[in-house]
N, C-alpha and C positions, 0 to 999 in steps of 0.2 A: 486123589485117593491117599489115605493115610498109610503109614507103615504099621503093619500088623505084627504081632508077636511071631507069627509063622515066617515073617521075613528075616528074622535075625538068624536062625540057623541056615537060611538060604545064603545070606551074606558069607557066612563061614564056609559053606560048601563052595561058593564061587572062588574064595581065596585058594582052596585046595585044588579044585578042578582046573582053574586058570593058571595057577602056579605050575602045575604039572604040564599043562598044554605049552607053557612058555619055558619049559625046562628048568624051572627053579628047583633047588634042592629041597628035600623034606624039612631040613633045618630052617631054611628060609620061609617056607610055607608055615611052619609052626611059629616062627617069630612073627610073621604077619598077623596070624590068628591071635596071638597074645596081644599084639599092639592094637588091633582093631577092637578086641574085646575091652581093652582099657579105655576105649572111647565111648563105651556104652552109657556111662553116666552123663555124657553130653548129648546123647541121642534124643531126639523129640519124636515121639510116635505120631504127632500131628503132621510132621514133614512127610512128603511122598518119598518112597524108596529111592528114586533116582537122585534126589538131593542128598540123601544119606550116603549114597554110593560114591559120591565125588571123592570123599576122603579115602574110601577103599581103593579106588583106582589110582589116585595120586600115590598112594602107598606102593601099589604094584609097579607103577612106573619108576619109583625110587629104587625098589629092589632089583628091577631089571636094568636099571640105569638106561632107560630108553623112554623118549617122549611118546613114541607110537609103537609100543611092543607088538601090536596086532597088524602092523603094515604089510607083512608078507601074506598073512591070512587074508587081509582085506583085498590085496591085489589078486590073489588066487580066486577069491569069491566073485570079483568083477570079471575076471577072465572066463570063469565057468558060466556066468550069466550071459555074457556077451556071445558066447558060443551058442546059446540057446535062442538069442534074440532074433535072428532072421526067420527061424521057423515059427516062433511065437507071433512075430509081426505078420507073417503070412496068414496065420490062422486067424488073427484078429481081423485082418483085411477081408478075409473070405466069410466071416461070420455074419449071420443075419442081424445080430445085435453087437456091433463092434465095441461100443462103450462098455457094455455089460461084461463081455469076456475080458476086455483089458482091465477092468476093475478087479475081476476075480484073479487074474494073473498077478496084479499088483499086490493084493493081499496075500496071495500064496508066496511071494517073495519075502514076506515077513518071517518066514521060517529061518532065515539067515541071521542068526542071533547067538553069538558066542558068549553073551552074558547069561544065557539060559541053558545052552547045550554046547558040547564040545564038537559036534559034527552035525551035518544036515544033509538032506537029499532033495535038492530043488526039483529035479525031475519027478520024483515020487510025489511031491507036494502039488505040483502042477497037474499030474495025472489024477490025484485024489480030488482036486477041485473040479476037473472037467467030468470025471466018471461018477464020483459019488456025491459031489455037492456037499461037503462037510461043513455046512454053514449053520451057525447058531442064529443070532439075530442078524437079519440081512435086509436093511432098509433101502434097497436100491432105488425103488421108485421115488422115495422121499429125496434122496440125494440128487438124482437126475433132474427132478423138478426144481430143486434149488439151484443146481448148476445152470439150467436153462435161463434163470432169472438174473444170475450173477454177472456183474461187469468184468470182474477178474477173480482169480482164485489164488489163495495163499496155501501153499502145499508144504507141510512140515515133514521132511524126510527123516529116515531112521537109519537103517544099516546099510553098509557098503555091500554091493552085490544086488541087494534089494533095489538099489537105485536104478539098475538097468530095467526092471520091471516098472518102476515109477516112470522112467523115460517113455516106455511104450504106452503107458496110460496117459501121460501128459500129451504125447503126440496125438494119441486118438481123441483126447478132449479138444485139442486145438483144431484138429481136422473136422471133427463133427459139430463143434459148437463155436469155433473161432474165439474161445475165451482165453485171454492172456493169463499166463501162470507165472508166479514168483515162487521158486523152490528154496526151501530153508535147510541149512545144514548146521552142525555143531561149530562152535568157535575153535576148538582144538581137539585133537584125538582123544577119545575115551572108548574103551572096548573096541568093537568094530563099527561104531557109529560113523556115518559119513561126514567128512569135512569137505571143504571147497574142492581140493584136488581129487577126491573120490568121486564127487558128483560130475566133474569134468571128464574124468576117466570113463564114466558111464555114458557120456554124451548128452547129458542134460542140458548143457549150455547150448545145445542146437535147437532147443524147443522152449526154453524157459529162462527167465533171469534168476540167477543164484545169488543168495545173500546168506550171511551168517546170523544166527540168532543172538550171538554174543554170549551164549550160555555154554558152560563146559560140562553140564551134567548129561547123562544119557537119557535125556527128556527135555521138556521145555519148562523150566522153572521160571515164571515170569519175573519174579523179583531179581533174578540173576541175568536177565536178558538185556541187550543194548536198547538205547532209546530209539535207534533207527528201526529195529525190529518191532518194538512195542508200538510205535506210530502205525506201522503196517498192520499189526495184529488187531489193534482196536478199531481200525476202519475197514478191515476186510469184510466184503459182503458174504464171502463163503471160505471156510478153512477145511482142508483135508489134513487130518492128523494121522500119520502112519506109526504103527507099532505100539508095543505095550508101555514103553517108557514115556512116550508122549501122552498116552492115555492116562497113566498114573499121575502125571503132573498137571493134566488139563481137564480131567473128568469133572471137576466141580467148578470150573470156570464158566460163566455165562458169556457165550459167544457163539456164532453160527458155525460150530464144528461138527464134522462128521468123522468119526473115528474108524479107521481101517486097521485091523489087527488080528493076530492069532492069539487065542487064550492059551498061553504057554505055561502058566502056573496055576495051582488050585486056587490061590487067594484071589487072582484076577477073575478066574472063571466064576467063582462064587459071587464075587462083587457084581459081575455082569449077569449072574443067573443063567449061565450057559455051561456046556460040557467042556471039560479040559480038551484042548486041541482043536476046538471049533474055530472057524473063521468068522469074523465079525465085521459088519458095517452098521454102525449105530451113531445116534446123535444124543 
């Protein structure tokens, strides 16, 4: 997905919102806005937004003097999700269609995204999934048909905390289909996206092999990924892509990908032809 003109004010809003969240001064936020605006002449609209945002978040790291300024926020997200995990696991185990419910819980976890919002309510999102079924395009039958044929699954993770719901989904996949799973994280911290230590904290190492994509963007920009990851990506019989950033970077790639995400901005919602805030499972 390309960068739309509507994405540019969103980048600026991220600087202000995240700068305040990280307790940067108004002067620092304004300085970052000016610095990023100065890079607009180098911006390519054909690039996906996550590729453009690499420079933005490198700049935020520089101003905070921290390589992982969201670490405390990420740890708290994992803690909150792990508190919910036993009850969610019980509900999945008792469900008439465990894989279906685990998939819905996993996509509900995509609400944990500090690149889009400063706060979230995971409990409310899970209740919304179960009670109202706030789904846009939801190709569950197609995904499960592909899963039943796949020898193994490549699972592209997204946000920390969401990883706990991914773990529950992967555990259910392994239990119900015996399909081996390789779980993919970012190469280094950016926003609240999961890196290796975050995936391990969520317990994913108990049910899947974990690797890095080699990419430092809040998405999967193939030209920036490691050869190890690319070898797996190009031979994967089935790929789960979690979150908006992975969708933005992979939506035009020809591969056996199913996208699990919440449409968190109007640009993505219109691109998918769904309503803002709806939960999506599409290919």
